[in-house]
Structure formats: structure tokens, C-alpha cells
N, C-alpha and C positions, 0 to 999 in steps of 0.2 A: 141433463142426465143425472149429472151427479147431484142436483137436489133431490130429483124424485127418490134416489137411491139410500140418501139421508134420511127422508121420510119413511122410505120403508124400515130402514134398520132400526129406526126407533121403536119398530114393534117386534124386532128379531128377535130378543132376547125372553121375552116373555114365552114366545113360540119355543124356543130351544130347551127352557125349563121342563117343558113335557116330554122330552125324548132322553133326559139324562137328569138325574137328581142330584147329581154332583156338580152340575152347572151351577153359578152361583144366582143366587135369588135375591131380590131386592131386600126382602125383610131380614134377610141374612147378613146382607153388607149393611145396612141402616144399624142394626144393631152392633156390628163390627167397628163402625165408624164411631159410634156415640160411646163406647166400653172405653174407659181409662183405667190402664195398669199402670201407675206411675214410676218412670225412672229416676231424673233428677241427678243428683248429687250422689257419691257414695255413701255418704254420710247419712243421708235422708234415707235411702233404700235399705243400709245397715240396720235404721232402728225403724222397719218398717214403715216409714213415710208417717209417722204418726208424729209430725211436727205442727199440726193446727194450731196450738195452744204455745208451743216452744219459741218457734220461727227462727231467725237467725240463719237461715240456709235458702241458698238461692234456688233447691230443688223444692223447696216448701211453698215457691212462690204460685206454682200450679193450681194448689188446694187453699191458698190462704194467703192473700195479698199482702196482710199486715206483716208476715213474716219478713219483710225486708225493714220494719219499721225499728226493729232492736238492735240494727246496725248502730254502731257509733265510729265507723271506720270504712274505708274501700275496700272492697274485695273483686278478686278476679277468679273465675273458677273455669276449668274444663276437665270434661269427662268422657274419655273414651269408653266403649264395652264391647264384650262378646254377648250373644244371644243365642240360645238354643233350645229348640223345640224337637221334642221326640214322640214319635207316634206308634204306637202298636195296633196293628189291625187284624183284624179276624176276617176273612174272605172265603166263600167255597170251601170251610173246613181246613184253612191253610192260615197259619199265622205269620205276619212279618212286620219288621220294625224298619225305620226310616228315621232317619236325622235330617235337620236343617238349622245350620248355622249362619251367623252373620256378625259382622263388624258395625257397630252404629257409634254416634255421638249423641249420650243421653244428656249432655248437658254442657253448654257453654255460656258463662254470664258473667255480667257485670253490674254492681250496687257501689252508688257514690253517698257519701252522708254528708250533709251539710248544717254545720252548727248556726243558730240562730243570734247567738251571744245572750241571750235569754236564760236566768236564772228560772222563772217559772212558765206553766203554759206550754207553748209551742217550742220544745228543746231544739230538734233538729227535723228537718226533713229530708227525704232521701229518695234517688231515683234509680232505677234498675232496668236493665235490658237482658232478657236471659232468655234460651231456648232449650226447654227441655221437653223428650220424647216422653209421650205419655201413653203411647200404644207400639207394639211392634207385630208386624203379621207373620213373621217367617214360620212355616208350616211345610211340612211335606209327609205324603201317605200314598202308597200304593199295596196292591193286592192282586193275587193270581189263583185260579183254580182250574178244575176241569167239571163240567156240568153238560148235561143234553135235555133240559127242562124248559129253556127258554133262549132267546138271543137279542143282543139289541137290535139288529137289523128288522128283527121280527115285529121289535114294538115300534119301530118306527111305520114300516110297512102296514099295522094296524090302524094307525091313524090317518091314513090317506083313503079310506073308500070314499067314492064319489068325486074323486080329483082325475080331470080330463089328463090323461099322461102327456097330450101334445102341448099342456100349458106348461109341462116340466122341462122340458127339451130346450138347450141352450143354443140358439141359432148362432151362425158362424160370424153373421154382420154386429150381433149384438148380444154377447154371452150373459151379461148381466140382466137382461131382460125377465127371466123367470123368478128372479129373486126379490122381482119387486112384489110379487103377489104372492108367493110361497114360502114357509120356512126355509131355510138353507140346507136342512137334514134331508128334506124330501127331493129337494133340486138335485142334491151332491151325490145322493145315493142313488137317484133315477139315471144320471148321467155318465156314474163309474161303474153300472153294470151291477151296481150292488142290490138293487130293488128290482123286480120285473113284474109284469102286469099278469094276473090270473084271468081278469077279463080287463076290458077297457079303462074302467075305474075302479078296481080291485087289484089288492099288490100283496105278494110276498118277500121276504127276504131271500138273499142267496142262500142264506143258512137255513130256508126252510122248504118242506117237501108237503105234499097233499095227499094222503092217505086215507080212503073212504071217505071223501068229502072233508077231511079235518086237516089243519096243519099240523106238523109234528116238526120235531129234530132228528134228523136221519141218523146222524153220528154225534160223538161226544165234540165239544167246544173247548178250546183252552180260552179263558176270557182272563184279561188284566185290565187293570185301571192303574193310571199315576197322576197324583195331582200334586201341583207346588205351588207355594204361594209365597210372595214376599212383599215388603214395604214397612211403612211406617205413618204415625200421626206424630207431628213436631210441634208443640206449642211456641209461638215465639209471642214473648210476654213483654208490654211495655207497662211499668209499673211506677206510681207514685206512693209514698208515705210518708207518714209523719209519728213524732213521739212526743205526748203531753205528760209531763212530769215524771217520766219514768215508770207512768202506772197505765196510762191509756195509748194503744199502739192503734193505727188504723193504715189502711191501705186500699187502694185501687187497680185493677188491671184492664190493660186494654187488651187481649188475647187474640193471636193471629194463627190460625191452624193451618200448616203445610199437611197435606195429605196426600200417598201415594201408594197405589198398589198393583201389583203385575199378578195374575194367575194364569196358570196352565194345565189342562186338563186333557189326558190321552184315555181313550179307551179302545181296547183291541180284542177282536176273537180271531182264532184259526182253528183250521180244521185237524185233529189230532189222526183221520185219516181221510184224505180228501176223495180217496174213492166212494166215501159213502155219502157224497153230496151231487146230485145230478146236475147242478148248476154249475161245475166245477169249481166252486169255490175254494180257496186256501187257506185268504186270510184276509183280513181288513182293520183300519185303524182310523179312528175319527179324533180330530184334534180342535182344541178350543182354546183361544187366548184373549185375554181381556185385561187392558189396562185401565185405571181409574185413577184420576188426580183431580185436586181440586184445593179451595181454600174454604175457612171457616173462621167465623168471628165472633166473640163473645165479649161480655163484660163481667168482672166479677168485684166484689167488695168484701172486707174483713177486718173483723177486730181482734186485737189482744188485750185482756186486761189482767193486772197484777194487784189484785188487792190486798194481798198481805205477801211480805218479803217470802220469795221460793216458788208460791204457789202462781200458776196462772190459767185465765181460760180464755180461749180462742173460739171464733165463727168465722163462717164465711158463707157466701150465697153467689151461686153464676148464673147468668142469664141462660136461656137456651144456646146452644152454638148455631147459627145459622150457616150450613155448608153448601157451597156452590161446586157441583162435579160434572165431571166429562169422563166420556168413557168411549173408546175405541175397542172393537172386538173382530174376530176374524175367525171363521169353523173352515175345516179342511177334513176331508175324508177322501181315502183312495183303499185298494185294495185288489184282487186276484181272482177272475172267474173265467166263465166261457169266452167273455168279451174281451179277454187280456187284464194287463195290468195297466192301473191309471190312477192318477193323484189330482183332485181339484182343490181349488181353494175358493172360499166364497169372497166376495166383494168385502171391502173392510166398511164395517157398521160404526157410523158415530152416535152420540147421544149426550144430553146434557139434563142433569134434574138436581133436585135440592133435598136436602136431610132437615130436618130441624130437631136436634136433639132436647132432651128433657131439662128442666131447671136440676140444679146439683147443690145440697148444702152440705156442710161439715160442721161438727163441733168437736171441740178438744179440751182435755185438761191436762196438764203438765206440772211437776213440781221439780225443782232443784235444789239441792244439799250443799251448799257452799259452792265450790268450783270442782266437785269431784264427781258427783251423782246427779243424772237427772232421769225421771219416768215420765211417759207420756202413755196416754190412751184418747185414739180419736171415734170419731162415727161419722160414717158419710151416707146420705140416702139418696136417691134418686126415682123416679117410676118410669122406666124403659117403655109401659105401655103408653105413653105421651108422645113415642116417636112419631113424627109428620113427613111422609114424602110427598113429593109433588115434582111436577115438570118444571122446566126452567123459566115458566111465566106464572109459576104458584098456583097450578091447577092441581087440585089434589086426586079429581076423578082419573086421571090418569094411571094411578096407582090404586085404585079404589080396592084392589084385591089384598094388596101387600098392607096398607093402611088397617084393613079390618083385621088382617092376620094379625098384626103388631098388637092390636088393642084386645086380641081376644087371648093370646097365647103370651105376650110379654107381660112384666109385672113390676113392681116395685123392689129395690134391693136395699139391703141393709149391710153397709160394710164396714169391718171392724179392722182398726191399725192400732198396733201396741209397739214400744220399745222401751229401752233402757240404754243409758249410756254412762259408763266408769272412767275414770281419769285417776287409776293409781298412782301414777306420777303426772306432773305437770305439762310433760311433753308427749306422752301415751294415751290413747283413748281404746278403750273396748267397749264394742256395742252387740245388741242384739235386738231383732224385731220380729215381728208376727203382722201376716196381713188375710183377712178372710173376705172374700168378697162371694156375696152370697149368689144364688142362681138367678138370670134375669128370665129364665123360660120356665114356665110352668109344666110343661110334659118333660123336659130333660133336665138331667142333673149339670149343671154347667158351673156350680160353685167351683172356688178355689182357694187354696189354704197353701199360702208361702212362710217360710221360715226363712230368716237371714240374719248374718253376723257379718262384723266388719271390725278394722282397727284402723286408728287414725296415728298420726306423728304431726305434732307441730313444733316447729322451730323458732328461736327467740328472733330471727329474722323477719317474721312474718309468713316466709314459706309453711306450707302445710301439704300433706298428702294422705288421702284415706283410698282404702279398699273394701270393697263390700262383695259378698257372695250371696244370691239369692236361690231358693230350689222350691219349686212347688212340691207340696207333700203329699198331695192327692192326682189322683188322674181324672181328669175330666173327661166325660165319653159323649158319643155321638153316633147315632145310629140311623142309617138311611140305604134306601135302595138305588142300585146302579143305573137302572132303569125303571117306569112304572109297569106294573102289572099291565096284560092284555090278553084277552077274549079270556081261555081259561089257563095263562101262564103267569107264571110268577117271577118277578125280577128278584136277582139275588140282593142279598141285604149284607153290606157293609157295617161293620160294627169298629169302632176308633176309639182307643184310650190315649191320652197324650197328656204330656205335662213338659214343664220348661227349666231352665235353670237361665242366670247370667252372672257374669262378673263384671264390676265396675270400677275405675280408676280415676278418682279426681286428684288433680294439680291444680293449688290455688296459692293463693298470695294476698295477704292482707297489708294494709298502708294507711 
């Protein structure tokens, strides 16, 4: 029976998305997991991650493997960080603010330099192992308001015409049986008494009445939603690099990605005046939980060239990241009507699928003046319309709709990074940086502008400490409906504006 349930639940998430727009959809997650907003060390973040041409930083290994080639010593780094996301929401004419913060480890790494003993040609070869966080999914959003124009339960009922009610009832000897063939929202709504028949195969929600042959909402509904997400993408990098005549530096990475994300969504409706509802409806809640975890693998190559003293030019290219993901999810529904109060969980759903992210390449130019000033600018390009979803057997047809959406609505991005570092005295560094990530979506402005600053201290013993602060300067936006329009009813629109900030502290030792 468990095997049958797993087969059924592989189809469940697609059906669920028809009932709640804030339920995760695969084309959204494909973009989320493919996007990279580099953390790394405090130094690299403070300089806007404009290190493609400068190198000499373990955080820069995420976008140029040659960054380790300029090392002539061994270095160990550890970078704890604090990340916070702030979301301002407009829903049913009400405004709300929600914050989500988390502690994380943005970087931990080691690089070792080994001299060849030669005076020309390959002067040294280096090895590095580092873990750099490349995305943080911390997010929280909520909204609430009053309306009588539509309801979430009504939106479910409108999709059920032609369904035999007998097939939705959970039998005592096998309560999971109806979940094999029906979306869980139908089964949960029917068995909690939140959905009822108008005829044998026509339905209405407990929030609806029929007047003159038409559905309507007989009283005010307090509607609310809450959504929270946490998780990360961590790049675990195995790197080899070399130095030719202190002019040409090269490197290659084998990058293994650790991916984890947990999402929780809750939608609630309650009667402002229960006497308005003939069904005895007082309240209802639908909850949805999803956990995604997996691994990704990619290969990168990069170079840094120093044609004249002080000037460096760098570039890198990365293969697609091949991600292998597993999901588990559960939907719950409950409420109170004439049938009494009840709360039911769906069976645990499981599925596996793959994401192939696009190629990514970087170029950069840097200039250093003596030992007291460094300037750098980077350009990065990747085409998100090339993302491909497939099932765990590599079959793309299982995600035909999502792949079509990706190729139609996603696009190539042009990202710019810039940074400056000054050493007013040999032990003290001051840094400024800027990042621009252009929007990967044609219809929504998902662009981000970041400003960063930092300070560093270097001791003669080889110990160093760096501190960085990064702030998103603009507010990214997202608009969506709490649920789909149905018949003559319109789902309420949620408008979100969000930004984030982070603080990083790097502790390091060179020897």
C-alpha cells in the first residue's frame, strides 16, 4: 500500500497548486535553487564579491577557481554570519511586516601552497577545500483582513464538479484510500465537513450559501495567511590551482552542493458572525509543509592573468549544476461546522526530481596600487531560461508545464559587482562594495541592489579578523493570489516587498 501511496503523491503537489497560489511550484523552486547570492568570507562580501580578477580569498573560489592560485602561504578561515529577511505585505487593504533571521556558517576553508622549487614556469601548486554558502532561503510573510467576496473553501469546491462523493470518504479500514486518486484538499475538506454536496457530484464550501440559484458568501470572513521558509545552498569546493611565473594563475573546482529547504504555509478563514452561515461554520485552517533536500555537482575552471604590474584580469566558466532532490510534504485541514470540530492530516507524500541549472561565466578586472589600494569590477552572466526540470529518471515530460514556463518567462541576467579595499596603515583595511543582480523574471522585478562595507585587522603573527555588513538597497517585489479565481469570484491579491541584510565575521590564520 505504501508503494501505491508514493506513486499517488508524486502527482499531488501539481494538484495542490491549483488550490493555493502560495503553495510552492516547481518552476519557482527551480529558480530559487539555481540562483546564487554569494556569501563566502567577510572580506569578499565587503568588497561586493568583486574578486574574480584579484583572487587571494577563499570566498572567491565560488566564482573563480584561480582565486587560490595567487596564495603563497597556507590559510584557514571560519566565517559565522547572521542573515535577516524583512517582508512588508499588503493584503485586503492591511499592511503587515514580518522578519526572519537565522545564524549560519557562510564560510569555512583551508588552502595550502606548495613550492615547486623552480624559478621559472610552474612556481607553486595549491590545494583548497572550502564550504561557501551561496544562497540563504530565510523568509517570513503574513497577512490578514476581512472580506465577503470569495473564500478559499469555495475555490476548492468549484474544482470538484463531477466528482462522486463516495470516492472521497475515508473508510475506517483504510483511511488513506481516497488519497490515491484525489487531491488531498478535496479529501480533507470533505471528511472534515468543510465541503458539502449541492447534488451528488456538485459541491459548496461551508463558507458559501445559495441564493436565487447562485453561490454567495453570506457574511464577512476574517482571512489570514502565514508563510515561513528557511534553508540554504552550501558549496563544498575541492580546488586545485597553480602559478606560472607570477603572471598566469589557473584553477579548477569540483563543487558539491548541499541543498536544504523547509517551508510552512497556513491559510485560515473564520466567520466574523457565525450566525450568518447556515452551515454552522465558525473557522477553518489549512496547513502545508514541505521539506526539500539534495545534492548538486558542477565543475568550474578559471584563470587570472597579470599582464603588467598592478593590473589583473580574470575569468571563469562553470558547467550546469546537476541537482538531485528529494521532497516530503503533508497537508492538514480542520475547522468547525455543524458536523463538529475536526482536524485531519494527509498521508506523507514523497517524490524525487532533478534540476539542471544553466551555465555561468564571470569576467573581472582589478588593479592594485602598492600594498595599500585595490579596485575591482566583475561581470557575471547566466541564462535562467535554460533551467531544465526532470523526474528522477531524467524524463522532462513529467515537468512539461514547468519547463515551458521557465523557457517563456525566465531570461538571461547581467550581474555586476564592484569593490574597493584600502590599507591606511599596514594592519588595518577599509572596504566598500556594490552588487547588482538583474531580474531573472520577465514579468516581475526581482532585481537586487546591495551595498556593503567592512573592516579588517591583520596581525604580524598571521592572525586576521574581518567584519562585513551587507544591505539590500531596493525592495524586491512579488504579487500573487491567495487562491485562484473561480466562477464569478476573485481570489484576494497579496503584494509583498522584501529586502535582506547580513553581518559576517571572519576569523583567519596565515602561516
